[in-house]
N, C-alpha and C positions, 0 to 999 in steps of 0.2 A: 748464424754459423758462417764463418768465412771458408772459402774454398779457392783452389787454384787449378786451372787446366793446363796440362803440358802436352805438347804434340798436337798433330792435326790429322794424321792418317787414320783411316778406319781400322777398327780392331780386327786383326788377322789371327789372333790367338784362339785356339780351340782346345777342347778337352776330350780326352778319350778315356772314359771311365773316371776314377778318382785319382789315378796315379800317373797320368800322362798328360802333358801339355805340349802342343806343337803349333808351328806357324805355317799357315797355308801360303805357299809361295811357289813360283815357277822353279826356283832353285832348290835343290835337295839340301836338307840339313846336314851339317858336317860336324856337329858337336852335341854331346849329351851332358847336361849338367843335372846332377842329383842334389836336391834339397829336401832333406828328410825322406819321406816316402814317395815323393813326387819327382818324376823325371821330365826335364824340359828338352825337347828336340829343337835345337836352334842353329843359327849360323854364326860362325866365328867373327866375321868381319864387323858387324854392327856392335857386337859385345866387346871385342877387344879394343875397338876405337874409343870406348868410353871408360873401360875398367882396367886399371893398372894391375889389380889383383888377378883377374882372369888371364892377363898376358903372362904373368909369372907362372900361374898354374898350368896353363896349356903348354908352356915351354918345358915343364918338368913332367909331363904326362908319360907314363911308362909305355913301352912298346906293346905290352900285352893288351892294353885297352886304350889305344891312341885317341879315341874320340869321346871318351867319358871322363868327366871331372866331378869329384865329390866335394861339396861345400859343407864342411863340418861345423856344427853349432852356428848355423846361420841365423842372425837376429831377425826376428819377425817371421821366419818360416817361409813356406812357398808363396804366400800372398805378397809378402814384402819383396821377394825376388822377382815376382811377376811384374810388379810396378817398375822396378829398375830395368827389367828386360824390355818392357813396352817403351820406356823412355829411350832406350838405345835404338829401337826400331822406329822411333818417331810416332808411335801410335798414341792416340789421345788417351790421357789418363787424368783422373781428377784426384787432387790431394785435399784432404779435409782434416779437422782436428783429431779424428779417430784413427787415421792411417799415416799421418805425417811423421810421427815419431818412428814408427816401424820403417818407413821409407828412408828416413834420415840415417838410422842405424845401419840399414842394409847398404845404403850408398857409401857409408863409411867403411863397412866391411869390404866392399868391392873396390874401394879407393877411387871413386869417381870424382876426382879433383880437377882443378883448373890446369894442373900440369899436364894432364892427358888431353883435355879438350876444353876450350873456352865455353863458358855457359853450361858447365856440367851440372849434374843433378844436385850435388852438395850445395853449390852456390845458390841455386834456385830455391831449394828447400829452406835454407837459412834466411833468404830474403822473405819468403812467405811467413816463416815463424816470427821474425822480428817486426815486420811491417803490418801484419794482419792478426795472426793468432794470438800472440802475447799482448796485443793491445785490446783484446776482447776479454771481458770478464769470464763468461762461461766457457769460452774456447780454451782459456788458460787452464781452467779446472779439468776439462776433458783431457787435454794433452798431459797434464800431470797424472791423471788417473791411468792413462794408457802407458805411461813411462815405466810403471812399476814392473810390468811383465817383460820389460826390455833391459832390465838392469844386468850387468853394470854398464852396458853401452850408453844408455840414456844419461847415466850419472857422469860418465867420463866425458861425454859430449856437452855437459853442463846444461842439458835441456831441463833437468829436474830443478836445478838451482835457479835458472832463469824464470821458470814457471812460478816457483815459490816467491821469488822477488816481485814478480808481476802481480801476483795475488795479494801479497802483503801491502804493496804500494797502493793498490786500489782500495783496500779496506781503510787506508789512512786518509783518503780523499774526503774533503768537506762534503757531507751529505747533500748540501744544497747544490753541488756541482755535478751530481750523479745523474746521468741521462740514460744509462744502459739498463737493460732488463735484469731482473734477479728474482729468485724464488721468494714467495710471499710479496707479490708485486704491489707496490704503491707508485704506480706510474704517474707521469705528468697528467694533469687534468685535461679532459677533452674540451673542445671549444664550446660545446653545448653546456657543459657544467660550468664553465667560466662565465658564460653569458648569464646563466641563471643566478650565479652567486655575485655577479657584478664585479668580478676580478678582471684584470688585464690578462691578455693571452700569455704573457711572459711569466706570470705568477703561477705557483703551484697550488692546487686545491688542498693537497696534503703534503706535508714535508716528508722527505725520506728519513726513516728512522735510523738511528745510529747503528743498530744491529741488523741492518739490511743484508749483510753478507753471511750471516750465521748458517742459514739452512743450506746454502749452496755447497759450502765446504764440508758439510756433514757427510757427504757421499764419499769422501776420501777415506782410504784405509788408515788405520791408526798411526802407522809409521810416518806417512806423508802428512797426516793431520797434525801430528806433533811438530814437525818441521815448519809447517805453515804457521801454527800458533806461536812458536818461538820467534819466527821472523816478525810476526805482527807485534808481539810484545817488545821486541828489540827496537822497533820504530819509536816507541815511547809516546805514541799519540793516542793510544786506545785506552779508554776508561776501564778500570778494573771491573766495574759492574757489567760491562758489555762482554768482557772476557769470561766472566762467570756465567753469563747467559749462554754464551757459545758452548762452554763445556757442558752445561746442563742439557742443551739441545743435542749434543753429540752423544751423551750418555743415554738419553731417552731414545735416540735413533738406533743404537746398537746393542744396548743391554736388554736381554730378554725379560719379559714380564713375569714369568713363573719362576719359582724357586728351583723347581726340578731342572728346568732348562739352564738356569744360571749355574748350578753346581754339577751338571752332567759331565761325565768324563770326556765327552767329545769336545765340549766348548769351554771347559773350566780354565784351561791355560790361556785361551784367547781372551776370555772375560777378565782374568786376573791381570793380563798385560794391559788391557784397555783401562781398567780401573786405576792401576798404578800410574799409567801415563796421564790420565786426567788429574790425578792428585798432584803429580809433579808440575802440571801446567797451571795450577791455581794461581791467582794473582799474587804479586809480591807483597800486597798489603795484608798478608797473613789471613786471607780469606774473608776479610771484612766486607768486601764488595759482593761476595757470593751470598745467595740466600741461605739462611740457616737450615731451612727445610731440605734444600738440595744437599747440603753437606752431611746432614744426618742420614738421609737416605743412602748417600754414597758410603757413609761409614757402615751402615747396616749391610750393604752389599760386600764391602771390603771384609767384614767379619765372616760372612757366609762363605766366601770363596777363599778365605784365609790368605789375604794379601799380606805382604811383608810388614813387619812391625814398624818400620820407619814410616811407611805410608799411612798406617793407622794412627801413628803418633802425630803426624802432621794434621790429619783431620781432627783429631781430638783437641789439639791446641787451637786450631782455627774456629772450631765450634764453640769452645769456651769463651772466645772473645766476644761472641754475640749470642750468648745463651738466652738473653732476655727476649730474643725474637723467635725462640723455639716454640714448637707446638708439642703438647703433651703426647699426642699420638705418634709423633716422630721419635720421641724418646723411648717408646716401648720397643726396645731392641731385645730380641730373644737371647736368653743366656746360653752360654756354651759350657760344656763340661770343663771342670768339675763342679761348677756352680749348680745348686739344687733349686734355685728359684726359677720362676717362669721367665722373668725379665732380668736383664743385666743391671742389677742395682749398683754394683761396684763401678760400672762405667759411668752411670749418671752421677754417682757420688764424686767421681774424679772430675767430671765436667763442672759440677757446682764448685768444688774446691778450687779449681783453676780459675773460674770466673771470679770468685771472691778474692783470690790472690792477685789477679790482674787489676781488679777495681781498687783494691787497697793500695797497690803500688803506684797507681797513676793519679789517684785523687790527692788534691792539695790538703795540707794539714788543717786548713781553715774549714774544710768541709766535715771535719771530725769533731764530735762533741768532746768536751774536756773530761767529763766524768766516765761515761761508759765506753767510749771509743766507737760507738755506732755512728752510722752516717745519718745525716739530717733526714727526718721524715719527709716523705713526699718525693724523694728522688726516684725518677721514673724507672730506671733499670732495676733498682732493688725491688720495687713494688712488683714489677713484672716477674722477676725471678722468684720472688716469694710465692706468687700465685702459681707459677709453673711447678715449683717444688710441691706445693700442697695438692695441685692437680695430679701430679705424678704419684704422690703417696696415696691418693684416693684410688688410683688405678691399680697400684700394686698391693694395696692393703688386703685385697681379697685373696692373695696368695698365702696359703697356710704355711708355706716353707719360709716365708719372710720372718726373720728373727726380730725380736724386740730391739736388740742392739743396733742392727742395721737401720731399722725404722727411726729410732731416736737419733742416730748419727746423721742421717740425711736431713731430718727435720730441723736439726740444730746447725746445719751447715750455713744457713743464711743469718745475717744479723737481725736483732730484734726489730730494727726500723723497717725491715722488709715486710713485716706483718703488723700494720697499725690496727688491724682488726683480726681477731683469732677465730672467726667463724669457720674459715676453711680448715684450720688446724684442728678445731674441735670436731669437724665433720670426719676427717680422716682417722682421728683417734677413735671416734665412735664406730667407724667401720672396722677398724682393726680389733677392737674389743669384741664386737659381735662375731667376727669371723673366727677368732680364737677362743670363743666360748660357745658351747652348744648345750641344748636342753634335750632331755629324753623323758618320755612319759612311761612310767612303769605301771602295768596293770596287775594288781595282786588280787587274786580271787580267794576270799576267805569264806568258806561255807557257801552261803547263798548271796552274800553281799560283795560288791566290787568296790574297792578303794583305789582311787587314783592319787598317786603320789608324784608330785613334780620335783624332780631332782636336778640340781645344777652341777655341771661338770665343766670347770673352767680350765683351759689350757694355759692360763697365765697365773703366776704366783701373785700374792698380795703385793710383794715388792715391785714386781714388773708393772702391775696396774698403777701403782703409785708413781713410778717413774714416767709412765706414759702420760698420765694426767698432769704431771708436773711440767710437761712441755707447754701447756697453754696457760694463759693469764686470764682468769675469769673476769677481770676488770675490762678486758678488751672484747668481750662478747656483746653482740647486739641483743636487743630485746627478744627477738625470735629465738636466737641461739640460747639465751638464758632460760627462756621458758621450756625449751626442749631439754636442756641439761638438767633442769630441776626435776624433770620426770623420767630421767634416764636411769633405768635400773642397772645399767652396766657400770656406771661411775661409782667409785668408792664414796662412802657416806661423807667423808671429810670434804670431798670436792663439792658435793651437793650442798653441804652447809655453807661453804665459801660462796657458792653461786647465789644462794638465797640471801646471805648476809649482805653482799655487795649490791644486790638488786634492791633490798630493803633500804640500805644506806643511801643509794642514789635517789630512790623515790622520796625518802625523807628530806634529802637536800633539795630536791626539786620543789617539794611542797613549801619549804621555807623560802626558797627563791621567789616563788610566785607571790607569796603573802607579803614579801618585802621587795616589790618590783622596783621601787625607786632607788633602792640601795642593794641591788641583787648581788653584785660581785663580793662586796665586803661581808654581807650577812651570810652568804653561802660558805665562805671560808670560816667564819665564826661558828656556824652551825656544824660544819664538819669537825672542827676542833673540839666542840663540846659533845656532840652526839656520838661520834665514832668511838671514843674511849669508853663511854657508858655502855654502848652496845657490845663492844668487845668484852668488857668486864662481865656483863650479863651472860654473854654467850659462853665464856669460859666456865662460869658458874654452872650453867646448864650442862655443859659437856662433862664436868666433873661429876655432877649428880647422875648423869646418864651412865657413866662408866662404873660408878659405885653400884648402881642398880643392876648393871649387867653382871658384876661379880656376885652380887647378892642372889641374882637369879640363877647363876651357875650352880650355887650351893643347893638351892631349893628347887632345882629344875624338875626333880622327880615328883615333888608335891604339886608343882604347878601343872605338870602334864596330866597328873591324875585328876586334879581339880577341873582341868579343861575338858577331860573326857566325860566327867560327871555332868557338867553343864553342856550337854549336847546341843540344846537349842540355841544357847547364846554363842557357842563357838561357830555356828553357821553364819552369824551376822558378819557382814563385810565392814571393815574399818577403813578409814582413809589411807591412801598410799603413804610410803615413807616420806616422800618429798612434801606431800600435802600436810602431814603432821608437823614436819619441821617448819614449813612455811607458816602454819597457824601459830606456832610458838613465837616465831620471829615477828609475825604481824602484830601480836600483842605488844611486843617491845616497841615496834615502830609506831603503833597507835598511841602508846603512852608518851613517847617522845614528842610526836607531832602535836599532841594536845597539851603538852607542858605538864604532864602528871609528875608527881614526886616519885622518889625512888621506891617507896613502900608499895605504891600501886603497881609499879613496873615489876617488882619482885613478886607481888601477889599474882599478877597475870602470868608470869613465866613459871611460877613454881606450882601451878595447879596440876601438872600432869606427869612429871617424870616417872613416879612409881606407878600411878594408875595406868599410864600409857604402856609401860612394859608389861603389867599384868594383863591388860586388855589385849595386847598384841599376842601374849602367850596363849590366851584362851582362844583367840580367833585363828591362830596359826595351826593349832593342833600339833601335828608331828612335822610340820614344815621346817626344814633346816634353814631355809632362806629367811623366814621371819623371826628366827631366834637370834639372828646376828644383829647386834646393836653397836659394835665397835666403830668408832669414828676415827680411828688412827689409820 
């Protein structure tokens, strides 16, 4: 820290309580100057010889109080006036970055110029500011901080402007040329470190980072901070990423950690001003240089404190430009009324829509497929956003207030190429189906026997379940997901049939490929062309038979139920699950095709059970409404 000493005489100023200051001297004091609540008992001659203001005031003193002068709205208060008075008496006084602005403003008020006396206080302070204080990094920041309490004097004297320009200029210096100290110090290497590392003394063990200045200016008030950042940006030498880090550091320094403190009536206006200022200072590259996580957290705060719409709009647009870098946890922004969901689904929907719109507009037409209009598979940003959307859906799918329409709309926001594998999409659909379906066990006591009846109550209609499952492509499921889906009781029967069919078809194709390894590509295509139609034809036939049997069962359901009740022993036997039975039927088809059996054997294998399967299922299910459902539509 720089400092300057003025005067050489010993300090003769003394205090009498808190409100009186006087000078011990052989001569009696002949003037009383009041500054605020403090009275100074001084001598006219040393004061009037340095201050043009006091000369004017003394000459206009009223006859009622000839020896007392009131200094109204004196900048810097009693302490600043005492510095000026000591200078007039030649008493030793020390100027430093903490008191130099107050002394300069006080000297300006008292008009201590060169016209009154050569080498006056104004000249000496200006020399100290320009030659020492403003050339020092931390001193410039201290002076700027102290200048706020002295407005408008410090502004009119251009002290604020000179400090801001000094700080902005230093941030633009090549980091390799910086030798002054700064917070988060990475100083020049010591000689011992240099000797151990084999470097020359003039070299640095660690280079100064580009963001070396960030933490020091975080101590500034928001108004001064804004002016400093605007000056830094106007230089045009600072990278947008560093600007973003500076804004992030300032937000972390001043925004409270708790939500209660953030929205408290005492601080909400200050927090609102702070957030809106940070948003307006975002880099001109539309926030691309800022971390997406920081922008999302800033948006969450802006929503909580109800920042103005324009500020939130800026954040939303900036976030959408780099949504592929977002974290699912940062997207979980609480919803505000009148929304009924836990998290703000509409906000995320808008972010995804803007991201897609931006990507579509900036991509070259060569990157678009001719048929579907989707982007080429494997493009990094699309794959990332696809995973983010699926992850977000998995997080919000547990919310029972989430509607099917909102779920479907968000899942369809990204193109097909964003999901080369549909395991994630299947997972969120499974969660949604489970959350919106629940089971209850009813205990009915009939005489001395207890009968447990399992009833299913679904919150989704058949049409809604069909729409949900229509989002995923079973051909894009991995083996693990396929095995899980085949045993998933939440899925409609039609979807399970599709899963098993494509799994069997791919297994059959793989078997043919292995047996004809020398000509695998050609034979696989031929196998698919021959096998798939036959399988499809056989599957359609089975579906028709199954539907006919279901209608037949509806007519004779009374008889079947009675028959099932009579055969009490057989009804207790457990049959394979729905998926297992369908798989067994398809396995016969696959086995026949793989072994090259003729159509009659295939038909024989597949026709052995539609009627018997339905009758057996009816017997085993008893009164269960779950097992009486055979519709595959």
